[in-house]
C-alpha positions in Angstrom: -147.0 60.7 76.5 -149.0 63.8 77.3 -149.0 63.1 81.0 -145.2 62.5 81.0 -144.6 65.7 79.0 -146.5 67.8 81.5 -144.8 66.3 84.5 -141.3 67.0 82.9 -142.2 70.5 81.8 -143.6 71.4 85.3 -140.5 70.0 87.0 -138.2 71.9 84.6 -140.2 75.1 85.2 -139.8 74.7 89.0 -136.1 74.0 88.8 -135.3 76.7 86.1 -138.1 79.2 85.7 -138.4 80.7 82.3 -137.4 84.4 82.2 -139.9 86.8 80.8 -137.2 88.2 78.5 -136.3 85.2 76.3 -135.9 84.7 72.6 -139.3 83.1 72.0 -141.3 85.7 73.9 -139.3 88.6 72.4 -139.9 87.3 68.9 -143.7 87.1 69.5 -143.8 90.5 71.0 -141.7 92.0 68.2 -143.8 90.4 65.5 -147.1 91.4 67.2 -145.9 95.1 67.4 -144.8 95.0 63.8 -148.1 93.6 62.6 -150.0 96.2 64.6 -147.8 99.0 63.3 -148.1 97.9 59.7 -151.7 96.6 59.5 -153.6 98.8 61.8 -155.5 101.2 59.6 -158.5 101.6 61.9 -160.5 98.6 60.6 -161.3 95.3 62.3 -160.5 93.4 59.1 -156.9 94.3 59.4 -156.9 92.9 63.0 -158.3 89.6 61.7 -155.7 89.4 59.0 -152.8 90.2 61.4 -154.1 87.6 63.9 -154.2 84.9 61.3 -150.7 85.8 60.0 -149.2 85.4 63.5 -151.3 82.6 65.1 -151.9 80.2 62.3 -148.4 79.6 60.9 -146.9 79.2 64.4 -149.6 76.8 65.6 -149.5 74.7 62.4 -145.7 74.8 62.4 -145.6 73.6 65.9 -147.9 70.7 65.0 -145.9 69.9 61.9 -142.6 69.8 63.9 -144.2 67.4 66.4 -145.4 65.1 63.6 -141.9 65.1 62.0 -140.0 64.4 65.2 -142.5 61.8 66.4 -142.2 59.9 63.1 -138.4 59.8 63.5 -138.7 58.6 67.1 -141.4 58.9 69.8 -139.0 60.3 72.3 -138.1 63.2 69.9 -141.9 64.0 69.8 -141.9 63.8 73.6 -138.9 66.2 73.8 -140.7 68.7 71.5 -143.8 68.5 73.7 -141.6 69.3 76.7 -139.9 72.2 75.0 -143.2 73.8 73.9 -144.9 73.3 77.3 -141.9 74.7 79.1 -142.3 77.9 76.9 -146.1 78.0 77.4 -146.7 76.9 81.0 -145.9 79.6 83.5 -146.3 78.9 87.3 -143.1 80.6 88.1 -143.8 83.6 85.8 -146.2 85.0 88.4 -145.6 83.0 91.6 -142.5 84.9 92.6 -144.5 88.1 93.0 -147.1 86.3 95.1 -144.5 84.7 97.3 -142.6 88.0 97.8 -145.8 89.7 98.7 -146.6 87.0 101.3 -143.1 87.4 102.8 -143.4 91.2 102.9 -146.8 91.1 104.6 -145.5 88.4 107.1 -142.7 90.8 108.1 -145.2 93.7 108.3 -143.4 95.4 105.4 -146.5 96.9 103.8 -144.5 99.4 101.7 -142.6 96.6 99.9 -145.9 94.6 99.5 -147.4 97.7 97.8 -144.5 98.1 95.5 -144.5 94.4 94.5 -148.3 94.4 93.8 -148.0 97.5 91.7 -145.2 96.0 89.7 -147.1 92.8 89.2 -150.4 94.4 88.1 -148.8 97.0 85.9 -147.9 94.3 83.5 -151.6 94.3 82.5 -152.7 97.6 83.9 -149.9 100.2 83.4 -151.6 102.9 85.4 -152.3 100.8 88.5 -150.8 101.8 91.9 -151.2 100.2 95.3 -149.8 103.2 97.1 -152.9 103.6 99.4 -153.8 100.0 100.0 -153.7 98.2 103.4 -152.6 94.7 104.1 -156.1 93.3 103.5 -156.6 94.9 100.1 -153.1 93.9 99.0 -153.9 90.3 100.1 -157.2 90.3 98.2 -155.7 91.7 95.0 -152.8 89.3 95.1 -155.2 86.3 95.5 -157.3 87.6 92.6 -154.2 87.9 90.4 -152.9 84.5 91.4 -156.1 82.7 90.7 -156.5 84.3 87.3 -152.9 83.8 86.4 -153.0 80.1 87.4 -155.8 79.7 84.9 -154.2 81.5 82.1 -150.7 80.2 82.6 -151.5 76.6 83.7 -155.1 75.3 83.5 -156.1 76.9 80.2 -152.8 75.7 78.6 -153.6 72.2 80.0 -157.0 72.1 78.4 -155.9 73.0 74.9 -152.8 70.8 75.1 -155.1 67.9 75.6 -157.6 68.9 72.9 -155.4 69.5 69.9 -152.6 67.2 68.6 -149.1 67.6 69.8 -148.4 70.8 71.7 -150.2 73.0 69.1 -153.1 73.6 71.5 -150.8 75.1 74.2 -149.3 77.4 71.6 -152.7 78.4 70.2 -153.9 79.3 73.7 -150.9 81.3 74.8 -150.7 83.3 71.5 -154.4 84.1 71.6 -154.2 85.2 75.2 -151.2 87.4 74.5 -152.7 89.1 71.4 -156.0 89.7 73.2 -154.1 91.8 75.7 -151.4 93.3 73.5 -153.9 94.6 70.9 -156.6 95.9 73.2 -155.2 97.0 76.6 -152.5 99.6 75.9 -153.9 103.1 76.0 -153.2 103.8 72.4 -155.2 100.7 71.4 -158.1 100.7 73.8 -161.4 100.8 71.9 -159.6 100.3 68.5 -161.4 98.1 66.0 -158.0 96.4 65.3 -158.0 94.4 68.5 -161.7 93.4 68.6 -161.2 90.1 66.8 -158.2 89.1 69.1 -160.4 89.7 72.2 -163.3 87.8 70.7 -161.1 84.9 69.7 -159.7 84.6 73.1 -163.1 84.8 74.7 -164.3 81.9 72.5 -161.1 79.8 73.1 -161.2 80.4 76.8 -165.0 80.0 77.4 -164.9 76.3 78.3 -161.4 76.2 80.1 -162.6 79.1 82.4 -165.5 77.0 83.6 -163.5 73.9 84.0 -161.0 75.8 86.2 -163.9 77.1 88.2 -165.2 73.5 88.6 -161.8 72.4 89.7 -161.6 75.1 92.4 -165.1 74.0 93.6 -164.1 70.3 93.8 -160.9 70.9 95.8 -162.4 73.7 97.9 -165.7 74.5 99.6 -168.0 73.1 96.9 -171.3 74.5 98.0 -170.1 78.0 98.6 -168.1 77.9 95.3 -171.1 76.9 93.3 -173.4 79.4 95.1 -170.9 82.3 94.5 -170.4 81.3 90.9 -174.1 81.1 90.2 -175.0 84.4 92.0 -172.0 86.6 91.5 -170.0 85.7 88.4 -172.3 87.8 86.1 -171.8 90.9 88.3 -168.2 91.2 87.3 -167.2 93.6 84.5 -164.9 90.9 83.1 -167.2 87.9 82.8 -164.4 85.3 82.4 -162.5 86.8 85.4 -165.8 86.8 87.3 -166.3 83.0 86.8 -162.8 82.2 88.1 -162.9 84.6 91.1 -166.5 84.0 92.1 -165.8 80.2 92.2 -162.4 80.9 93.9 -164.0 83.2 96.5 -166.6 80.5 97.5 -164.0 77.7 97.4 -161.7 79.7 99.7 -164.4 81.2 101.9 -162.8 84.6 101.2 -164.5 87.7 99.7 -162.9 88.7 96.4 -163.7 91.7 94.3 -164.9 95.2 95.2 -167.2 97.9 93.8 -164.8 98.7 90.9 -164.8 95.0 89.9 -168.6 94.8 89.3 -170.9 96.1 86.6 -171.9 99.7 86.5 -175.0 99.6 88.8 -176.2 101.8 91.6 -173.7 101.9 94.5 -176.1 100.4 97.0 -176.7 97.4 94.7 -173.0 96.9 94.4 -172.6 97.1 98.1 -175.4 94.6 98.7 -173.9 92.2 96.1 -170.5 92.4 97.7 -171.9 91.9 101.2 -173.8 88.8 100.1 -170.7 87.0 99.0 -170.0 84.3 101.5 -166.7 84.3 103.4 -164.4 86.5 105.4 -162.4 89.5 104.4 -159.1 88.7 102.6 -156.0 88.7 104.8 -152.3 87.5 104.6 -153.4 84.2 106.1 -155.9 83.7 103.2 -153.0 83.9 100.8 -151.7 80.6 102.1 -155.1 79.1 101.6 -155.1 80.3 98.0 -151.8 78.6 97.3 -153.2 75.3 98.6 -156.3 75.7 96.4 -154.2 76.1 93.3 -152.0 73.2 94.1 -154.9 70.9 94.9 -156.5 71.9 91.6 -153.3 71.1 89.8 -153.1 67.7 91.4 -156.8 67.1 90.4 -156.0 67.9 86.8 -152.9 65.7 86.8 -154.9 62.8 88.2 -157.6 63.2 85.6 -154.9 63.3 82.9 -153.2 60.2 84.2 -156.5 58.3 84.2 -157.2 59.5 80.6 -153.7 58.4 79.6 -154.1 55.0 81.2 -157.5 54.5 79.6 -156.0 55.3 76.2 -153.1 53.0 76.8 -155.1 50.0 77.9 -158.3 50.7 76.0 
Protein backbone atom coordinates (compact mmCIF):
# COMPACT_ATOMS: atom_id res chain seq x y z
CA UNK A 1 0.00 0.00 0.00
CA UNK A 2 2.88 2.37 0.74
CA UNK A 3 4.19 2.22 -2.82
CA UNK A 4 0.73 2.82 -4.28
CA UNK A 5 0.10 5.72 -1.88
CA UNK A 6 3.31 7.45 -2.94
CA UNK A 7 2.62 6.97 -6.64
CA UNK A 8 -0.90 8.43 -6.35
CA UNK A 9 0.26 11.35 -4.16
CA UNK A 10 3.10 12.23 -6.55
CA UNK A 11 0.76 12.10 -9.56
CA UNK A 12 -1.82 14.27 -7.79
CA UNK A 13 0.87 16.76 -6.85
CA UNK A 14 2.02 17.00 -10.47
CA UNK A 15 -1.52 17.46 -11.78
CA UNK A 16 -2.70 19.85 -9.06
CA UNK A 17 0.18 21.37 -7.07
CA UNK A 18 -0.60 22.22 -3.46
CA UNK A 19 -0.69 25.95 -2.86
CA UNK A 20 1.51 27.34 -0.10
CA UNK A 21 -1.49 29.16 1.34
CA UNK A 22 -3.84 26.32 2.26
CA UNK A 23 -5.92 25.44 5.30
CA UNK A 24 -3.54 22.81 6.72
CA UNK A 25 -0.37 24.88 6.34
CA UNK A 26 -2.04 28.05 7.63
CA UNK A 27 -3.31 26.16 10.69
CA UNK A 28 0.20 24.90 11.50
CA UNK A 29 1.73 28.35 10.95
CA UNK A 30 -0.88 30.02 13.14
CA UNK A 31 -0.50 27.46 15.91
CA UNK A 32 3.32 27.70 15.82
CA UNK A 33 3.18 31.49 16.09
CA UNK A 34 0.66 31.34 18.92
CA UNK A 35 2.78 28.83 20.84
CA UNK A 36 5.91 30.93 20.40
CA UNK A 37 4.08 34.08 21.43
CA UNK A 38 2.55 32.50 24.55
CA UNK A 39 5.33 30.14 25.65
CA UNK A 40 8.56 31.95 24.79
CA UNK A 41 9.83 33.35 28.08
CA UNK A 42 13.50 33.06 27.18
CA UNK A 43 14.08 29.47 28.35
CA UNK A 44 14.74 26.35 26.31
CA UNK A 45 12.28 24.33 28.42
CA UNK A 46 9.41 26.38 27.05
CA UNK A 47 10.54 25.54 23.53
CA UNK A 48 10.53 21.82 24.35
CA UNK A 49 7.02 22.03 25.77
CA UNK A 50 5.71 24.03 22.80
CA UNK A 51 7.29 21.54 20.36
CA UNK A 52 5.68 18.59 22.15
CA UNK A 53 2.28 20.32 22.26
CA UNK A 54 2.28 20.85 18.50
CA UNK A 55 4.10 17.82 17.11
CA UNK A 56 2.98 14.91 19.30
CA UNK A 57 -0.83 15.32 19.08
CA UNK A 58 -0.81 15.87 15.30
CA UNK A 59 1.51 12.92 14.66
CA UNK A 60 -0.38 10.54 16.93
CA UNK A 61 -3.72 11.81 15.66
CA UNK A 62 -2.65 11.13 12.10
CA UNK A 63 -1.64 7.59 13.06
CA UNK A 64 -4.89 7.00 14.97
CA UNK A 65 -6.96 8.18 12.01
CA UNK A 66 -5.06 5.81 9.73
CA UNK A 67 -5.71 2.86 12.07
CA UNK A 68 -9.39 3.72 12.31
CA UNK A 69 -9.92 4.10 8.56
CA UNK A 70 -7.82 1.03 7.69
CA UNK A 71 -9.87 -1.05 10.12
CA UNK A 72 -13.10 0.06 8.40
CA UNK A 73 -11.66 -0.69 4.96
CA UNK A 74 -8.08 -0.94 3.60
CA UNK A 75 -8.86 1.51 0.80
CA UNK A 76 -9.91 4.14 3.34
CA UNK A 77 -6.49 3.74 4.95
CA UNK A 78 -4.92 4.08 1.50
CA UNK A 79 -6.94 7.23 0.89
CA UNK A 80 -5.74 8.74 4.18
CA UNK A 81 -2.15 7.93 3.24
CA UNK A 82 -2.62 9.73 -0.07
CA UNK A 83 -4.19 12.81 1.55
CA UNK A 84 -1.40 13.16 4.10
CA UNK A 85 1.36 12.54 1.55
CA UNK A 86 -0.22 15.09 -0.78
CA UNK A 87 0.04 17.62 2.06
CA UNK A 88 3.59 16.69 3.07
CA UNK A 89 5.32 15.95 -0.25
CA UNK A 90 6.24 19.03 -2.22
CA UNK A 91 8.02 18.69 -5.57
CA UNK A 92 5.93 21.44 -7.10
CA UNK A 93 6.24 23.71 -4.07
CA UNK A 94 9.74 24.68 -5.21
CA UNK A 95 10.12 23.38 -8.76
CA UNK A 96 8.21 26.29 -10.32
CA UNK A 97 10.90 28.71 -9.11
CA UNK A 98 13.61 26.49 -10.56
CA UNK A 99 11.83 26.07 -13.90
CA UNK A 100 11.13 29.80 -14.20
CA UNK A 101 14.78 30.63 -13.45
CA UNK A 102 15.85 28.16 -16.15
CA UNK A 103 13.52 29.77 -18.67
CA UNK A 104 14.66 33.27 -17.74
CA UNK A 105 18.34 32.37 -18.15
CA UNK A 106 17.62 30.55 -21.42
CA UNK A 107 16.14 33.79 -22.80
CA UNK A 108 19.04 35.84 -21.35
CA UNK A 109 16.68 37.62 -18.95
CA UNK A 110 19.11 37.80 -16.03
CA UNK A 111 17.08 40.51 -14.30
CA UNK A 112 14.03 38.23 -14.04
CA UNK A 113 16.24 35.31 -12.94
CA UNK A 114 17.63 37.48 -10.12
CA UNK A 115 14.14 38.46 -9.03
CA UNK A 116 12.94 34.85 -8.99
CA UNK A 117 15.98 33.61 -7.05
CA UNK A 118 15.59 36.40 -4.50
CA UNK A 119 11.91 35.56 -4.02
CA UNK A 120 12.70 31.86 -3.63
CA UNK A 121 15.54 32.23 -1.12
CA UNK A 122 13.76 34.91 0.89
CA UNK A 123 11.34 32.24 2.13
CA UNK A 124 14.23 30.99 4.29
CA UNK A 125 16.59 34.00 4.29
CA UNK A 126 14.45 37.18 4.33
CA UNK A 127 17.43 39.50 3.82
CA UNK A 128 18.78 37.75 0.74
CA UNK A 129 19.14 39.61 -2.56
CA UNK A 130 20.48 38.39 -5.90
CA UNK A 131 20.74 41.90 -7.34
CA UNK A 132 24.45 41.67 -8.18
CA UNK A 133 24.65 38.03 -9.31
CA UNK A 134 25.56 36.86 -12.79
CA UNK A 135 24.09 33.89 -14.66
CA UNK A 136 26.66 31.45 -13.25
CA UNK A 137 26.05 32.41 -9.63
CA UNK A 138 22.29 32.34 -10.13
CA UNK A 139 22.58 28.86 -11.63
CA UNK A 140 24.75 27.65 -8.74
CA UNK A 141 22.41 28.94 -6.06
CA UNK A 142 19.35 27.59 -7.85
CA UNK A 143 20.94 24.14 -8.07
CA UNK A 144 21.86 24.27 -4.38
CA UNK A 145 18.34 25.24 -3.34
CA UNK A 146 16.80 22.59 -5.59
CA UNK A 147 18.96 19.75 -4.24
CA UNK A 148 18.28 20.70 -0.61
CA UNK A 149 14.57 21.25 -1.28
CA UNK A 150 14.28 17.88 -3.04
CA UNK A 151 15.62 16.26 0.11
CA UNK A 152 13.43 18.13 2.58
CA UNK A 153 10.26 18.02 0.51
CA UNK A 154 10.62 14.54 -1.01
CA UNK A 155 13.37 12.16 0.09
CA UNK A 156 13.28 12.97 3.80
CA UNK A 157 9.49 12.55 3.76
CA UNK A 158 9.90 9.22 1.93
CA UNK A 159 12.21 7.87 4.59
CA UNK A 160 10.02 8.64 7.59
CA UNK A 161 6.87 7.56 5.75
CA UNK A 162 8.48 4.13 5.40
CA UNK A 163 9.81 3.95 8.96
CA UNK A 164 6.74 4.88 11.02
CA UNK A 165 3.25 3.35 10.74
CA UNK A 166 0.72 4.90 8.41
CA UNK A 167 1.57 8.41 7.24
CA UNK A 168 2.63 9.56 10.73
CA UNK A 169 6.32 9.62 9.79
CA UNK A 170 5.70 12.04 6.92
CA UNK A 171 3.82 14.36 9.28
CA UNK A 172 6.53 14.12 11.95
CA UNK A 173 9.25 15.01 9.45
CA UNK A 174 7.48 17.99 7.89
CA UNK A 175 6.40 19.44 11.25
CA UNK A 176 9.89 19.07 12.70
CA UNK A 177 11.45 20.65 9.63
CA UNK A 178 9.04 23.59 9.75
CA UNK A 179 9.46 24.29 13.48
CA UNK A 180 13.27 24.14 13.22
CA UNK A 181 13.07 27.03 10.75
CA UNK A 182 10.10 28.92 12.17
CA UNK A 183 11.52 29.10 15.69
CA UNK A 184 15.16 29.82 14.88
CA UNK A 185 15.61 31.66 11.58
CA UNK A 186 13.51 34.86 11.86
CA UNK A 187 15.59 37.81 13.11
CA UNK A 188 13.59 38.14 16.34
CA UNK A 189 14.24 34.47 17.20
CA UNK A 190 17.85 33.97 16.06
CA UNK A 191 19.94 32.75 18.98
CA UNK A 192 16.90 32.43 21.24
CA UNK A 193 16.92 29.42 23.60
CA UNK A 194 13.26 28.80 22.66
CA UNK A 195 14.15 27.34 19.26
CA UNK A 196 17.17 25.24 20.25
CA UNK A 197 15.23 22.04 20.88
CA UNK A 198 13.36 22.33 17.56
CA UNK A 199 16.66 22.70 15.70
CA UNK A 200 18.23 19.80 17.58
CA UNK A 201 15.18 17.58 17.04
CA UNK A 202 15.27 18.15 13.31
CA UNK A 203 19.02 17.48 13.21
CA UNK A 204 18.44 14.11 14.89
CA UNK A 205 15.48 13.17 12.71
CA UNK A 206 17.25 14.26 9.54
CA UNK A 207 20.68 12.76 10.25
CA UNK A 208 20.11 9.42 8.49
CA UNK A 209 17.81 10.65 5.66
CA UNK A 210 20.39 13.29 4.68
CA UNK A 211 23.01 10.61 4.18
CA UNK A 212 20.65 8.33 2.30
CA UNK A 213 19.82 11.20 -0.05
CA UNK A 214 23.54 11.78 -0.60
CA UNK A 215 24.06 8.07 -1.32
CA UNK A 216 21.19 8.21 -3.81
CA UNK A 217 22.79 11.15 -5.63
CA UNK A 218 26.08 9.26 -5.74
CA UNK A 219 24.50 6.09 -7.17
CA UNK A 220 22.62 7.86 -9.96
CA UNK A 221 25.42 10.36 -10.68
CA UNK A 222 29.20 10.27 -10.80
CA UNK A 223 29.76 7.88 -7.89
CA UNK A 224 33.51 8.33 -7.37
CA UNK A 225 33.44 12.14 -7.45
CA UNK A 226 30.33 12.24 -5.26
CA UNK A 227 31.96 10.10 -2.55
CA UNK A 228 35.24 12.02 -2.84
CA UNK A 229 33.51 15.37 -2.50
CA UNK A 230 31.32 14.12 0.37
CA UNK A 231 34.28 12.74 2.33
CA UNK A 232 36.54 15.74 1.77
CA UNK A 233 34.23 18.77 1.66
CA UNK A 234 30.97 18.09 3.53
CA UNK A 235 32.46 19.03 6.92
CA UNK A 236 33.67 22.40 5.57
CA UNK A 237 30.13 23.72 5.20
CA UNK A 238 28.67 25.89 7.96
CA UNK A 239 25.46 23.85 7.79
CA UNK A 240 26.64 20.24 8.04
CA UNK A 241 23.42 18.63 6.81
CA UNK A 242 23.31 20.97 3.83
CA UNK A 243 26.98 20.25 3.28
CA UNK A 244 26.42 16.49 3.01
CA UNK A 245 23.71 16.94 0.36
CA UNK A 246 25.53 19.58 -1.66
CA UNK A 247 28.98 18.00 -1.44
CA UNK A 248 27.58 14.70 -2.75
CA UNK A 249 25.43 16.54 -5.31
CA UNK A 250 28.41 18.56 -6.48
CA UNK A 251 30.49 15.46 -7.15
CA UNK A 252 27.56 13.57 -8.68
CA UNK A 253 26.91 16.41 -11.13
CA UNK A 254 30.51 17.35 -11.75
CA UNK A 255 29.61 20.95 -10.88
CA UNK A 256 31.16 23.10 -8.16
CA UNK A 257 28.68 24.13 -5.51
CA UNK A 258 29.21 26.45 -2.56
CA UNK A 259 31.38 29.52 -2.10
CA UNK A 260 33.46 31.14 0.64
CA UNK A 261 30.32 32.26 2.50
CA UNK A 262 29.09 28.65 2.62
CA UNK A 263 32.12 27.26 4.43
CA UNK A 264 33.39 27.36 7.99
CA UNK A 265 35.07 30.47 9.30
CA UNK A 266 38.67 29.74 8.34
CA UNK A 267 41.41 31.84 6.73
CA UNK A 268 40.43 33.03 3.25
CA UNK A 269 43.25 31.18 1.51
CA UNK A 270 42.12 27.90 3.10
CA UNK A 271 38.56 28.50 1.88
CA UNK A 272 39.81 29.31 -1.59
CA UNK A 273 41.98 26.21 -1.63
CA UNK A 274 39.08 24.06 -0.44
CA UNK A 275 36.75 25.47 -3.08
CA UNK A 276 39.27 25.05 -5.87
CA UNK A 277 39.85 21.41 -4.90
CA UNK A 278 36.18 20.52 -5.43
CA UNK A 279 36.03 18.46 -8.65
CA UNK A 280 33.90 19.72 -11.51
CA UNK A 281 33.15 22.76 -13.62
CA UNK A 282 31.62 26.08 -12.68
CA UNK A 283 27.85 26.13 -12.47
CA UNK A 284 25.99 27.32 -15.55
CA UNK A 285 22.42 27.33 -16.94
CA UNK A 286 23.25 24.06 -18.72
CA UNK A 287 24.15 22.47 -15.36
CA UNK A 288 20.64 23.23 -14.13
CA UNK A 289 19.27 20.69 -16.61
CA UNK A 290 21.72 18.09 -15.28
CA UNK A 291 20.54 18.76 -11.73
CA UNK A 292 16.92 18.11 -12.75
CA UNK A 293 17.99 14.76 -14.21
CA UNK A 294 19.89 13.88 -11.03
CA UNK A 295 16.86 14.51 -8.82
CA UNK A 296 14.49 12.54 -11.05
CA UNK A 297 16.89 9.60 -11.34
CA UNK A 298 17.23 9.59 -7.57
CA UNK A 299 13.45 9.61 -7.23
CA UNK A 300 13.19 6.63 -9.58
CA UNK A 301 15.84 4.82 -7.52
CA UNK A 302 13.85 5.37 -4.31
CA UNK A 303 10.64 4.21 -5.95
CA UNK A 304 12.29 1.03 -7.27
CA UNK A 305 13.66 0.24 -3.81
CA UNK A 306 10.25 0.85 -2.28
CA UNK A 307 8.62 -1.40 -4.87
CA UNK A 308 11.09 -4.18 -4.09
CA UNK A 309 10.45 -3.80 -0.37
CA UNK A 310 6.70 -3.88 -0.97
CA UNK A 311 6.96 -7.02 -3.09
CA UNK A 312 9.20 -8.67 -0.52
CA UNK A 313 6.65 -7.93 2.20
CA UNK A 314 3.79 -9.13 0.01
CA UNK A 315 5.33 -12.44 -0.96
CA UNK A 316 7.53 -12.96 2.08
